[in-house]
C-alpha positions in Angstrom: -1.7 3.4 -13.8 -3.0 1.1 -11.1 -4.6 2.9 -8.2 -2.3 1.4 -5.6 0.7 2.7 -7.6 -0.9 6.1 -7.8 -1.5 6.1 -4.1 2.2 5.6 -3.5 3.1 8.3 -6.0 0.8 10.8 -4.3 2.2 9.8 -0.9 5.7 10.4 -2.1 4.7 13.8 -3.5 3.1 14.7 -0.1 6.1 13.5 1.8 8.5 15.4 -0.4 6.9 18.7 0.8 8.1 17.9 4.4 11.1 20.0 5.2 13.3 17.1 6.3 12.7 15.2 3.0 13.9 17.9 0.7 16.2 16.3 -2.0 15.7 12.9 -0.4 12.8 11.6 -2.5 13.3 11.0 -6.2 10.7 9.9 -8.8 11.7 8.8 -12.3 8.9 8.9 -14.9 9.5 7.7 -18.4 7.0 6.9 -21.1 6.4 3.3 -20.1 7.6 3.0 -16.5 8.1 4.8 -13.2 10.6 4.3 -10.4 10.5 5.6 -6.8 13.3 6.2 -4.5 13.1 7.1 -0.8 16.3 5.8 0.9 15.0 6.0 4.5 11.8 4.0 3.6 12.9 0.9 1.7 9.3 0.0 0.8 9.2 2.8 -1.7 12.3 1.7 -3.6 10.5 0.0 -6.5 9.8 0.4 -10.2 6.8 -0.7 -12.3 5.3 -0.5 -15.8 2.7 2.3 -16.0 0.5 0.4 -18.4 1.1 -3.2 -17.3 3.0 -3.9 -20.5 6.5 -5.6 -20.6 9.5 -3.4 -20.4 12.5 -4.0 -22.6 16.2 -4.4 -21.8 17.0 -0.8 -22.2 14.2 0.3 -19.8 15.4 -2.2 -17.1 19.0 -0.8 -17.5 17.6 2.7 -17.0 15.9 1.6 -13.8 19.0 -0.1 -12.5 21.0 3.1 -13.3 18.5 5.3 -11.5 19.0 3.3 -8.2 22.8 2.9 -8.7 23.2 6.6 -9.1 21.5 7.0 -5.7 23.5 4.3 -4.0 20.5 2.1 -3.5 21.7 -1.5 -3.4 18.3 -3.2 -3.1 15.2 -2.3 -5.0 12.1 -4.1 -6.4 10.3 -4.3 -9.7 6.6 -5.1 -9.7 5.2 -6.5 -12.9 2.0 -8.2 -14.0 2.4 -12.0 -13.6 3.2 -13.9 -16.7 4.7 -11.0 -18.7 8.4 -11.9 -18.1 10.5 -14.9 -18.7 12.3 -15.6 -15.4 15.6 -16.3 -17.2 15.5 -12.8 -18.7 15.0 -11.1 -15.3 17.4 -13.5 -13.6 20.1 -12.4 -16.1 19.5 -8.8 -14.8 19.7 -10.1 -11.2 16.0 -9.7 -10.5 14.6 -12.7 -8.5 10.9 -13.2 -7.7 10.3 -12.7 -4.0 6.5 -13.1 -3.7 3.2 -12.4 -5.5 0.9 -9.5 -4.9 -2.8 -10.2 -5.4 -4.9 -7.3 -6.5 -8.5 -7.6 -5.3 -11.6 -5.8 -6.4 -15.0 -5.6 -4.7 -17.7 -7.5 -6.6 -21.0 -5.6 -6.8 -22.8 -8.7 -7.9 -23.3 -9.7 -4.2 -23.2 -7.3 -1.4 -20.6 -8.1 1.2 -22.1 -9.8 4.3 -20.6 -11.8 7.0 -21.5 -13.9 10.0 -18.7 -12.4 12.1 -19.6 -10.4 15.2 -17.7 -7.2 14.9 -17.2 -5.2 18.1 -14.5 -2.8 16.7 -15.1 0.9 16.7 -13.5 3.2 14.1 -12.6 6.7 14.9 -11.4 9.1 12.1 -8.1 10.6 13.1 -7.8 14.3 13.9 -4.5 16.2 13.8 -4.2 15.9 17.6 -4.3 12.1 17.3 -1.8 11.8 14.5 1.1 10.9 16.8 -1.1 8.2 18.4 -1.9 6.9 14.9 1.8 6.9 14.0 2.8 4.9 17.1 0.0 2.4 16.5 0.9 2.1 12.8 4.5 1.3 13.6 3.6 -1.3 16.3 1.0 -2.9 14.1 3.5 -3.3 11.2 6.3 -4.4 13.6 8.4 -1.4 12.6 9.1 -0.1 16.1 12.8 0.5 15.2 11.8 3.4 12.9 12.2 7.0 14.0 8.8 7.9 15.3 9.2 11.7 14.8 10.4 11.1 11.2 7.4 8.9 10.4 5.0 11.3 12.1 6.4 14.1 9.9 5.6 12.0 6.9 2.1 11.3 8.1 1.5 15.0 8.5 1.8 14.9 4.7 -0.4 11.8 4.4 -3.1 13.3 6.6 -3.3 16.4 4.4 -3.3 14.4 1.1 -6.7 14.8 -0.7 -8.9 11.7 -0.6 -7.1 10.1 2.4 -8.8 9.2 5.6 -7.0 7.7 8.6 -8.8 5.7 11.3 -8.0 4.3 14.7 -9.4 0.9 15.5 -10.7 0.9 19.1 -12.7 -1.1 21.6 -14.2 0.2 24.8 -10.8 0.6 26.5 -7.9 0.4 24.1 -6.5 1.3 20.7 -6.3 -1.9 18.7 -5.0 -0.8 15.3 -5.3 1.5 12.3 -6.8 1.5 8.8 -6.5 3.8 5.9 -8.9 4.6 3.0 -7.9 6.5 -0.2 -10.2 7.9 -2.9 -9.4 9.3 -6.3 -12.2 10.2 -8.8 -14.6 7.9 -6.9 -12.2 4.9 -7.2 -11.3 3.7 -3.7 -8.3 1.9 -2.4 -8.4 0.0 1.0 -4.8 1.0 1.9 -3.0 0.2 5.1 -4.6 -1.9 7.8 -2.8 -3.3 10.9 -4.0 -4.7 14.2 -1.8 -4.8 17.2 -0.4 -8.3 17.9 -2.4 -8.9 21.2 -5.7 -8.2 19.4 -5.1 -10.3 16.3 -7.3 -13.3 15.6 -10.5 -11.7 16.8 -12.0 -10.4 13.5 -10.8 -6.8 13.9 -8.9 -6.9 10.6 -12.1 -8.1 8.8 -14.0 -5.4 10.6 -11.7 -2.8 9.1 -12.2 -4.2 5.6 -16.0 -4.2 6.1 -16.1 -0.7 7.6 -14.2 0.8 4.6 -16.3 -1.1 2.1 -19.4 0.3 3.7 -17.9 3.8 3.6 -17.3 3.4 -0.1 -20.8 2.1 -0.8 -22.2 5.4 0.5 -20.7 7.2 -2.5 -23.5 7.5 -5.2 -20.9 7.9 -7.9 -18.8 5.0 -6.7 -16.6 3.5 -9.5 -14.6 0.8 -7.9 -13.2 -0.6 -4.6 -9.8 -2.3 -4.8 -7.0 -3.5 -2.5 -4.0 -5.7 -2.5 -2.3 -8.2 -0.3 0.5 -10.8 -0.6 -1.0 -13.9 -2.1 -2.0 -16.5 0.5 -1.6 -14.1 3.4 -4.1 -13.7 6.2 -5.0 -10.3 4.8 -5.6 -11.9 1.4 -7.9 -14.6 2.8 -9.8 -12.0 4.8 -10.5 -9.9 1.7 -11.7 -12.9 -0.2 -14.1 -13.8 2.7 -15.6 -10.3 2.4 -16.3 -10.3 -1.3 -13.1 -8.7 -2.6 -12.3 -11.1 -5.4 -8.9 -11.7 -7.0 -8.5 -9.4 -10.1 -4.8 -9.6 -11.1 -1.6 -10.9 -9.8 1.7 -9.0 -9.8 5.1 -10.6 -9.4 7.4 -8.8 -6.9 11.0 -9.1 -8.0 14.0 -8.0 -5.9 17.3 -6.8 -7.2 20.5 -7.0 -5.2 24.0 -6.1 -6.3 
């Protein structure tokens, strides 16, 4: 299973331990695929192939039934680019929305840059978790979300093994957040968001570089990966800092 899928799986398992989420999070695991369902967080309503192999008609019908049984009208399927005929997925009412680029740090040339980074990164403590939550929501333009509910989920994220949360700061202000996840010495540069008024000043690149440098301190380091929507600012910033494109995944959306 790809590390970024495993990160989401472990997040959902952590969130499911929160009292308010009991019986709200569902995970379907079959031999060749998994599907996640978290109605209050639409991001998680997606399915994928566990081994990046194509799924057959019956497996797609099982995915659709999983969401239909939970009254989820919109969900996504993420599949390795080039595996599926678009007419096959269109007949099932899946339509490609965008492309996810999986990136991987290249050890052939150490990441360097000519950027002047002034950002400071402070690892979050439990007393700062609400501040992290508020900054996260503003950075991802999700201020309509219930802050208390997201905070409760992040209590689970904070306690999840291998996860480190950071505030991005300057001398006076909080500017954003970044997240780093590790599993068996494989690292995932997870969420990174800079508040709108601080964007365009290399703070996002600084967050990428900081986490790469953290990973490089591990003497047993296996890999560093991340993902971004193809062609996005985040994708370009990763490429500039020696995270090269590894795979592309098509992101399909299903609607009734």
